[in-house]
FILOFI-640404 format. One record per residue (C-alpha): residue in three letters; chain; x, y negated, z negated; residue number from 1. Coordinates in steps of 0.25 Angstrom, whole numbers, plus 2048, in hexadecimal, padded with zeros to 3 digits. Layout:
// FILOFI-640404
{'ALA', 'A', {X, Y, Z}, NUM}
...
//
This chain:
// FILOFI-640404
{'MET', 'A', {7B1, 82B, 84E}, 1}
{'LYS', 'A', {7B8, 836, 844}, 2}
{'PHE', 'A', {7C3, 835, 83C}, 3}
{'GLU', 'A', {7CF, 83F, 83C}, 4}
{'ILE', 'A', {7DA, 844, 831}, 5}
{'LEU', 'A', {7E8, 843, 830}, 6}
{'ASP', 'A', {7F1, 849, 828}, 7}
{'GLY', 'A', {7FF, 846, 830}, 8}
{'PHE', 'A', {805, 83E, 83C}, 9}
{'PRO', 'A', {7FA, 83F, 847}, 10}
{'GLY', 'A', {7FD, 845, 854}, 11}
{'PRO', 'A', {800, 83C, 860}, 12}
{'GLU', 'A', {7F1, 839, 866}, 13}
{'LEU', 'A', {7ED, 836, 859}, 14}
{'GLU', 'A', {7F9, 82D, 853}, 15}
{'ARG', 'A', {7F9, 825, 860}, 16}
{'ALA', 'A', {7E9, 821, 85D}, 17}
{'TRP', 'A', {7EC, 81F, 84E}, 18}
{'ARG', 'A', {7F7, 814, 853}, 19}
{'GLU', 'A', {7EF, 80F, 85E}, 20}
{'PHE', 'A', {7E4, 80D, 851}, 21}
{'LEU', 'A', {7EE, 805, 849}, 22}
{'THR', 'A', {7F1, 7FC, 856}, 23}
{'ARG', 'A', {7E2, 7F7, 853}, 24}
{'VAL', 'A', {7E3, 7F7, 843}, 25}
{'GLU', 'A', {7E4, 7E7, 83F}, 26}
{'ILE', 'A', {7F1, 7EA, 835}, 27}
{'PRO', 'A', {7F3, 7F8, 835}, 28}
{'SER', 'A', {7FD, 7FE, 82C}, 29}
{'HIS', 'A', {807, 80A, 828}, 30}
{'TYR', 'A', {7FE, 814, 822}, 31}
{'ASP', 'A', {7F3, 810, 82D}, 32}
{'SER', 'A', {7FD, 817, 836}, 33}
{'PRO', 'A', {803, 826, 83A}, 34}
{'GLU', 'A', {80D, 823, 832}, 35}
{'TYR', 'A', {808, 824, 826}, 36}
{'PHE', 'A', {80A, 834, 826}, 37}
{'LEU', 'A', {818, 831, 829}, 38}
{'ASP', 'A', {819, 82B, 81A}, 39}
{'PRO', 'A', {81D, 834, 80E}, 40}
{'LEU', 'A', {812, 833, 805}, 41}
{'ARG', 'A', {817, 82D, 7F7}, 42}
{'ARG', 'A', {808, 830, 7EF}, 43}
{'GLY', 'A', {7FE, 83B, 7F3}, 44}
{'THR', 'A', {7FE, 845, 7FE}, 45}
{'ARG', 'A', {7F8, 848, 80C}, 46}
{'PRO', 'A', {7F7, 83D, 814}, 47}
{'PHE', 'A', {7ED, 83B, 81D}, 48}
{'ALA', 'A', {7E6, 832, 828}, 49}
{'VAL', 'A', {7D8, 831, 82B}, 50}
{'LEU', 'A', {7D5, 82A, 83A}, 51}
{'ALA', 'A', {7C8, 826, 83D}, 52}
{'LEU', 'A', {7C8, 82A, 84D}, 53}
{'ASP', 'A', {7BF, 823, 859}, 54}
{'GLY', 'A', {7C1, 82D, 863}, 55}
{'ASN', 'A', {7D1, 82C, 866}, 56}
{'GLN', 'A', {7D2, 81E, 85F}, 57}
{'VAL', 'A', {7D4, 81D, 850}, 58}
{'ARG', 'A', {7CC, 813, 84A}, 59}
{'GLY', 'A', {7D2, 814, 83B}, 60}
{'VAL', 'A', {7DC, 81C, 831}, 61}
{'LEU', 'A', {7DC, 81D, 824}, 62}
{'THR', 'A', {7E9, 824, 81D}, 63}
{'GLY', 'A', {7EA, 82B, 80E}, 64}
{'PHE', 'A', {7F0, 835, 807}, 65}
{'HIS', 'A', {7EB, 840, 7FD}, 66}
{'LEU', 'A', {7EE, 83C, 7EB}, 67}
{'GLU', 'A', {7EB, 849, 7E3}, 68}
{'LYS', 'A', {7DB, 848, 7E5}, 69}
{'GLU', 'A', {7DB, 83C, 7EA}, 70}
{'VAL', 'A', {7DB, 836, 7F9}, 71}
{'LEU', 'A', {7E0, 828, 7FB}, 72}
{'SER', 'A', {7E2, 81F, 808}, 73}
{'GLY', 'A', {7EA, 814, 804}, 74}
{'LEU', 'A', {7EE, 80E, 7F7}, 75}
{'THR', 'A', {7EB, 801, 7EE}, 76}
{'SER', 'A', {7F6, 7F9, 7F6}, 77}
{'ARG', 'A', {7F3, 7FE, 805}, 78}
{'PRO', 'A', {7E8, 805, 80D}, 79}
{'GLN', 'A', {7E8, 80F, 817}, 80}
{'ILE', 'A', {7DB, 80D, 820}, 81}
{'CYS', 'A', {7D9, 805, 82B}, 82}
{'VAL', 'A', {7CF, 804, 837}, 83}
{'ASP', 'A', {7D1, 7FD, 845}, 84}
{'GLY', 'A', {7C3, 7F5, 844}, 85}
{'THR', 'A', {7BB, 7FC, 84F}, 86}
{'ASP', 'A', {7B1, 802, 846}, 87}
{'ASN', 'A', {7B4, 800, 836}, 88}
{'ALA', 'A', {7A8, 807, 832}, 89}
{'ALA', 'A', {7AA, 816, 83B}, 90}
{'THR', 'A', {7B8, 814, 838}, 91}
{'LEU', 'A', {7BA, 813, 82A}, 92}
{'ASP', 'A', {7AD, 81E, 82A}, 93}
{'MET', 'A', {7B5, 827, 830}, 94}
{'LEU', 'A', {7C1, 825, 828}, 95}
{'ALA', 'A', {7B9, 827, 81D}, 96}
{'LYS', 'A', {7B4, 835, 821}, 97}
{'GLY', 'A', {7C4, 838, 823}, 98}
{'LEU', 'A', {7C8, 833, 816}, 99}
{'LEU', 'A', {7BE, 83D, 80F}, 100}
{'ALA', 'A', {7C1, 848, 816}, 101}
{'GLU', 'A', {7D0, 848, 815}, 102}
{'ALA', 'A', {7CD, 844, 807}, 103}
{'ALA', 'A', {7C4, 852, 803}, 104}
{'ARG', 'A', {7C1, 853, 7F6}, 105}
{'ALA', 'A', {7CB, 848, 7EF}, 106}
{'ASP', 'A', {7C5, 841, 7E3}, 107}
{'LEU', 'A', {7C9, 834, 7E6}, 108}
{'VAL', 'A', {7CA, 82E, 7F5}, 109}
{'HIS', 'A', {7D0, 81F, 7F6}, 110}
{'VAL', 'A', {7D2, 815, 801}, 111}
{'TYR', 'A', {7D7, 809, 802}, 112}
{'THR', 'A', {7D6, 7FE, 80D}, 113}
{'TRP', 'A', {7D7, 7EE, 80D}, 114}
{'ALA', 'A', {7C9, 7E6, 80A}, 115}
{'SER', 'A', {7C9, 7E3, 819}, 116}
{'LEU', 'A', {7C5, 7F1, 81D}, 117}
{'GLU', 'A', {7BC, 7F4, 814}, 118}
{'LEU', 'A', {7B8, 804, 815}, 119}
{'ALA', 'A', {7A8, 805, 813}, 120}
{'PRO', 'A', {7A8, 811, 819}, 121}
{'PHE', 'A', {7B0, 817, 80E}, 122}
{'SER', 'A', {7A5, 811, 804}, 123}
{'ALA', 'A', {79A, 819, 80B}, 124}
{'CYS', 'A', {7A2, 826, 808}, 125}
{'GLY', 'A', {7A3, 822, 7F9}, 126}
{'PHE', 'A', {7AF, 819, 7F8}, 127}
{'ARG', 'A', {7AF, 80E, 7ED}, 128}
{'ARG', 'A', {7B6, 804, 7F1}, 129}
{'HIS', 'A', {7C0, 7FA, 7E8}, 130}
{'GLN', 'A', {7C9, 7EE, 7EC}, 131}
{'LEU', 'A', {7D6, 7EE, 7E9}, 132}
{'GLN', 'A', {7DF, 7E2, 7E7}, 133}
{'GLY', 'A', {7E6, 7E6, 7F3}, 134}
{'SER', 'A', {7F3, 7E1, 7F8}, 135}
{'VAL', 'A', {7FB, 7D4, 7FB}, 136}
{'VAL', 'A', {7F9, 7D4, 809}, 137}
{'LEU', 'A', {803, 7C8, 814}, 138}
{'ASP', 'A', {800, 7C6, 822}, 139}
{'LEU', 'A', {80D, 7C8, 828}, 140}
{'THR', 'A', {808, 7C0, 835}, 141}
{'ARG', 'A', {80A, 7B4, 830}, 142}
{'GLY', 'A', {819, 7B5, 830}, 143}
{'ALA', 'A', {825, 7B7, 824}, 144}
{'GLU', 'A', {828, 7AA, 821}, 145}
{'ALA', 'A', {81A, 7A4, 81E}, 146}
{'LEU', 'A', {817, 7B2, 816}, 147}
{'PHE', 'A', {823, 7AB, 810}, 148}
{'LYS', 'A', {81C, 79F, 80C}, 149}
{'ASP', 'A', {811, 7A6, 806}, 150}
{'PHE', 'A', {817, 7AF, 7FC}, 151}
{'SER', 'A', {817, 7A9, 7ED}, 152}
{'LYS', 'A', {822, 79E, 7E8}, 153}
{'ASP', 'A', {829, 7A8, 7DE}, 154}
{'ARG', 'A', {82A, 7B4, 7EA}, 155}
{'ARG', 'A', {82F, 7A9, 7F3}, 156}
{'ARG', 'A', {839, 7A7, 7E7}, 157}
{'ASN', 'A', {83C, 7B6, 7E3}, 158}
{'ILE', 'A', {83F, 7BA, 7F3}, 159}
{'ARG', 'A', {84B, 7AE, 7F4}, 160}
{'TYR', 'A', {850, 7B2, 7E7}, 161}
{'ALA', 'A', {851, 7BF, 7EC}, 162}
{'GLU', 'A', {859, 7BC, 7F9}, 163}
{'LYS', 'A', {860, 7B1, 7F1}, 164}
{'HIS', 'A', {864, 7BA, 7E5}, 165}
{'GLY', 'A', {86B, 7C6, 7F1}, 166}
{'VAL', 'A', {85E, 7CF, 7F3}, 167}
{'GLU', 'A', {85E, 7D6, 801}, 168}
{'VAL', 'A', {853, 7DD, 808}, 169}
{'ARG', 'A', {856, 7E6, 815}, 170}
{'GLU', 'A', {84F, 7F2, 81A}, 171}
{'ALA', 'A', {853, 7FF, 816}, 172}
{'VAL', 'A', {85D, 805, 821}, 173}
{'SER', 'A', {864, 810, 81C}, 174}
{'LYS', 'A', {863, 81D, 813}, 175}
{'GLN', 'A', {869, 815, 807}, 176}
{'ASP', 'A', {862, 80C, 808}, 177}
{'MET', 'A', {855, 816, 806}, 178}
{'PHE', 'A', {85B, 81C, 7FC}, 179}
{'ASP', 'A', {85F, 80F, 7F4}, 180}
{'ALA', 'A', {84F, 80B, 7F6}, 181}
{'HIS', 'A', {849, 818, 7F1}, 182}
{'ALA', 'A', {852, 816, 7E4}, 183}
{'VAL', 'A', {84C, 808, 7E2}, 184}
{'TYR', 'A', {83F, 80E, 7E4}, 185}
{'SER', 'A', {843, 818, 7DB}, 186}
{'ALA', 'A', {848, 810, 7D0}, 187}
{'TRP', 'A', {83B, 808, 7D1}, 188}
{'ARG', 'A', {831, 813, 7D0}, 189}
{'GLY', 'A', {839, 817, 7C3}, 190}
{'THR', 'A', {836, 80B, 7BC}, 191}
{'GLU', 'A', {82D, 80C, 7B1}, 192}
{'ARG', 'A', {824, 802, 7B5}, 193}
{'LYS', 'A', {81F, 808, 7C2}, 194}
{'GLN', 'A', {818, 815, 7C2}, 195}
{'VAL', 'A', {818, 817, 7D2}, 196}
{'HIS', 'A', {80E, 823, 7D8}, 197}
{'GLY', 'A', {816, 82B, 7E2}, 198}
{'GLU', 'A', {824, 830, 7E3}, 199}
{'TRP', 'A', {82D, 82B, 7EC}, 200}
{'SER', 'A', {83B, 836, 7F0}, 201}
{'PHE', 'A', {846, 832, 7F9}, 202}
{'GLU', 'A', {841, 83A, 805}, 203}
{'SER', 'A', {833, 833, 805}, 204}
{'PHE', 'A', {838, 824, 804}, 205}
{'GLU', 'A', {843, 827, 80E}, 206}
{'LYS', 'A', {838, 82C, 817}, 207}
{'THR', 'A', {82E, 822, 813}, 208}
{'VAL', 'A', {839, 817, 816}, 209}
{'SER', 'A', {83F, 81B, 822}, 210}
{'LEU', 'A', {831, 81B, 82B}, 211}
{'ARG', 'A', {833, 80D, 82F}, 212}
{'ASN', 'A', {829, 80B, 83A}, 213}
{'ASN', 'A', {821, 809, 82E}, 214}
{'ARG', 'A', {829, 806, 823}, 215}
{'ARG', 'A', {835, 7FD, 81F}, 216}
{'LEU', 'A', {83E, 7FF, 811}, 217}
{'PHE', 'A', {845, 7F1, 80D}, 218}
{'LEU', 'A', {850, 7EF, 801}, 219}
{'ALA', 'A', {853, 7E6, 7F9}, 220}
{'THR', 'A', {863, 7E4, 7F5}, 221}
{'PHE', 'A', {86A, 7DC, 7EC}, 222}
{'SER', 'A', {878, 7DF, 7EC}, 223}
{'GLY', 'A', {877, 7EA, 7F5}, 224}
{'LYS', 'A', {86C, 7F2, 7EC}, 225}
{'VAL', 'A', {860, 7F6, 7F1}, 226}
{'ILE', 'A', {857, 7ED, 7E5}, 227}
{'ALA', 'A', {848, 7F0, 7EB}, 228}
{'ILE', 'A', {841, 7F6, 7F7}, 229}
{'ASN', 'A', {833, 7F3, 7FE}, 230}
{'ILE', 'A', {82E, 7FC, 807}, 231}
{'PHE', 'A', {825, 7F5, 814}, 232}
{'ARG', 'A', {81A, 7FF, 81A}, 233}
{'PHE', 'A', {814, 7FB, 828}, 234}
{'PHE', 'A', {80E, 7FC, 835}, 235}
{'PRO', 'A', {813, 7F5, 83F}, 236}
{'GLY', 'A', {80C, 7E8, 844}, 237}
{'GLY', 'A', {800, 7EB, 837}, 238}
{'LEU', 'A', {803, 7EB, 827}, 239}
{'PHE', 'A', {810, 7EA, 821}, 240}
{'GLU', 'A', {80E, 7F0, 813}, 241}
{'SER', 'A', {818, 7EF, 807}, 242}
{'ALA', 'A', {819, 7FE, 803}, 243}
{'ALA', 'A', {823, 7FF, 7F8}, 244}
{'ASN', 'A', {82B, 7F7, 7EF}, 245}
{'SER', 'A', {836, 7F9, 7E5}, 246}
{'SER', 'A', {840, 7F4, 7DF}, 247}
{'LEU', 'A', {84B, 7F4, 7D2}, 248}
{'ASP', 'A', {847, 7ED, 7C6}, 249}
{'GLU', 'A', {854, 7E8, 7C3}, 250}
{'PHE', 'A', {855, 7DF, 7D0}, 251}
{'MET', 'A', {848, 7D9, 7D1}, 252}
{'HIS', 'A', {84D, 7CD, 7CC}, 253}
{'LEU', 'A', {852, 7CB, 7DA}, 254}
{'LYS', 'A', {843, 7CA, 7E0}, 255}
{'PRO', 'A', {846, 7D7, 7E9}, 256}
{'ASN', 'A', {838, 7D9, 7ED}, 257}
{'ASP', 'A', {834, 7CB, 7EF}, 258}
{'LEU', 'A', {83F, 7CC, 7FB}, 259}
{'LEU', 'A', {83C, 7DA, 7FF}, 260}
{'GLN', 'A', {82C, 7D7, 802}, 261}
{'TRP', 'A', {830, 7CA, 808}, 262}
{'ARG', 'A', {839, 7D1, 812}, 263}
{'GLY', 'A', {82F, 7DA, 813}, 264}
{'ILE', 'A', {827, 7CF, 819}, 265}
{'GLN', 'A', {831, 7CB, 823}, 266}
{'TRP', 'A', {833, 7D6, 82A}, 267}
{'ALA', 'A', {826, 7DA, 82B}, 268}
{'CYS', 'A', {822, 7CC, 831}, 269}
{'ASP', 'A', {82C, 7CF, 839}, 270}
{'GLN', 'A', {828, 7DD, 83E}, 271}
{'GLY', 'A', {81A, 7D6, 842}, 272}
{'LEU', 'A', {813, 7DE, 836}, 273}
{'ARG', 'A', {805, 7D7, 832}, 274}
{'ARG', 'A', {801, 7D8, 825}, 275}
{'HIS', 'A', {80A, 7DC, 817}, 276}
{'SER', 'A', {803, 7E3, 80B}, 277}
{'LEU', 'A', {80B, 7E1, 800}, 278}
{'GLY', 'A', {804, 7EE, 7FA}, 279}
{'GLY', 'A', {7FF, 7E6, 7EE}, 280}
{'ALA', 'A', {7FA, 7DA, 7E8}, 281}
{'HIS', 'A', {803, 7D7, 7DC}, 282}
{'GLU', 'A', {808, 7CA, 7D6}, 283}
{'PHE', 'A', {816, 7CE, 7DD}, 284}
{'LEU', 'A', {810, 7D0, 7EB}, 285}
{'ARG', 'A', {804, 7C4, 7EB}, 286}
{'ARG', 'A', {810, 7BA, 7E8}, 287}
{'PHE', 'A', {814, 7BE, 7FA}, 288}
{'GLY', 'A', {808, 7B8, 7FD}, 289}
{'GLY', 'A', {7FD, 7BE, 806}, 290}
{'THR', 'A', {7F0, 7C5, 803}, 291}
{'VAL', 'A', {7EB, 7CC, 7F8}, 292}
{'THR', 'A', {7E3, 7D6, 803}, 293}
{'PRO', 'A', {7DA, 7E0, 7FB}, 294}
{'ILE', 'A', {7DA, 7EF, 7FD}, 295}
{'VAL', 'A', {7CC, 7F6, 7F9}, 296}
{'ARG', 'A', {7CC, 805, 7F4}, 297}
{'TYR', 'A', {7C3, 80E, 7F9}, 298}
{'ARG', 'A', {7C1, 819, 7EE}, 299}
{'LEU', 'A', {7B8, 827, 7EE}, 300}
{'ASP', 'A', {7B7, 82C, 7E1}, 301}
{'ARG', 'A', {7B2, 83B, 7E2}, 302}
{'THR', 'A', {7B7, 840, 7D2}, 303}
{'LEU', 'A', {7AD, 842, 7C9}, 304}
{'PHE', 'A', {7A6, 838, 7C5}, 305}
{'ARG', 'A', {7AD, 82E, 7CE}, 306}
{'ARG', 'A', {7B5, 82E, 7C2}, 307}
{'HIS', 'A', {7BF, 825, 7CA}, 308}
{'ASP', 'A', {7B7, 81C, 7CE}, 309}
{'LEU', 'A', {7B0, 81B, 7BF}, 310}
{'LYS', 'A', {7BE, 81A, 7B9}, 311}
{'GLU', 'A', {7C0, 80E, 7C2}, 312}
{'ASN', 'A', {7B2, 807, 7BE}, 313}
{'LEU', 'A', {7B5, 808, 7B0}, 314}
{'ARG', 'A', {7C2, 802, 7B2}, 315}
{'ALA', 'A', {7BC, 7F5, 7BB}, 316}
{'THR', 'A', {7B1, 7F3, 7AF}, 317}
{'ALA', 'A', {7BB, 7F3, 7A5}, 318}
{'ARG', 'A', {7C4, 7E9, 7AE}, 319}
{'SER', 'A', {7B8, 7E0, 7AE}, 320}
{'LEU', 'A', {7B3, 7E0, 7A0}, 321}
{'LEU', 'A', {7C2, 7DD, 79E}, 322}
{'GLN', 'A', {7C1, 7D1, 7A8}, 323}
{'SER', 'A', {7B6, 7CC, 7A0}, 324}
{'ALA', 'A', {7BB, 7CD, 792}, 325}
{'PRO', 'A', {7BE, 7C1, 78B}, 326}
{'PRO', 'A', {7CB, 7BB, 78E}, 327}
{'GLY', 'A', {7D7, 7C2, 78A}, 328}
{'MET', 'A', {7CF, 7D0, 788}, 329}
{'GLU', 'A', {7D3, 7D5, 796}, 330}
{'GLN', 'A', {7E4, 7D3, 791}, 331}
{'ARG', 'A', {7E1, 7D8, 784}, 332}
{'VAL', 'A', {7DA, 7E5, 789}, 333}
{'ARG', 'A', {7E5, 7E7, 796}, 334}
{'LYS', 'A', {7F0, 7E7, 78A}, 335}
{'LEU', 'A', {7E9, 7F2, 780}, 336}
{'LEU', 'A', {7E9, 7FA, 78C}, 337}
{'LYS', 'A', {7F7, 7F8, 793}, 338}
{'ALA', 'A', {7FC, 7FB, 782}, 339}
{'GLU', 'A', {7F5, 808, 783}, 340}
{'LYS', 'A', {7FD, 80C, 790}, 341}
{'PRO', 'A', {80B, 80A, 78D}, 342}
{'GLY', 'A', {815, 80F, 799}, 343}
{'LYS', 'A', {80B, 80B, 7A3}, 344}
{'ARG', 'A', {813, 80A, 7B0}, 345}
{'LYS', 'A', {810, 801, 7BB}, 346}
{'THR', 'A', {80B, 80A, 7C8}, 347}
{'LYS', 'A', {80D, 808, 7D7}, 348}
{'GLU', 'A', {806, 80F, 7E2}, 349}
{'LEU', 'A', {810, 812, 7ED}, 350}
//
């Protein structure tokens, strides 16, 4: 077995082998596919893919990008690695070696994976394992109506409220739809409570949502005005992902985001997609039912004294001490720390 590193869309022969591989993956995602290279990056530079090859067959794929002195495969909300299960140990060993070759002298190398795919060969190369909360995942094979019954009571009520009060959801189809959607994104991005990593110009936005083999842009409208948007990412027959949601604050009382997510789920079920990752596990998303599926980060810290690992260990120790402190102490300390950081804004990874 060997690895091959790509920095652009593959040639015809390798593309065929890559696509044939994806037919053997249980739940392939868009970022596991050759189309990864068609996406405009909103964060980082130099996208790449590492393929583990057994003769002419692809056995595993890892995609990623460079970010200053770091190399990342995936984010906290989405893994970008998959294997076909033939020989996971050998396949993952090749992917690890390929990633290290691509990373060269990067200070930090991150790989995110679903907890069901442990990366022991990465640990053997010095990567440290850290389990994260993960993402809410729905089993779309159950059908939309069965999934709706598992929504929390207030989620079902919000969806009906939005419908009753005139919110409508449709796919974007025109250039004007693109302009209106980007305007909502820009307004959302500019609100004081958010800090979003990565710029998304109209040109990049339009190019991204125009990739309709792997993207759908849904618009929530009220009296003809676009008030919220959701971009969904998918791989045919595989994973459906909620990739980017934006909404206008003055219309939040109409519950457009509840309805957008529901319409996306209905569409995905109709298309025969198998799983839906909502891209996080906060309370709003948990109320759509499903299962919180952990994501695991493997990270190689090459800095002097492994300072990133050291900082993380110190934070973990501090959290442990706070949790074991007398009742009320943790909240008092958190309030004190918050008071020392006025104006801190909510951060969102794209």
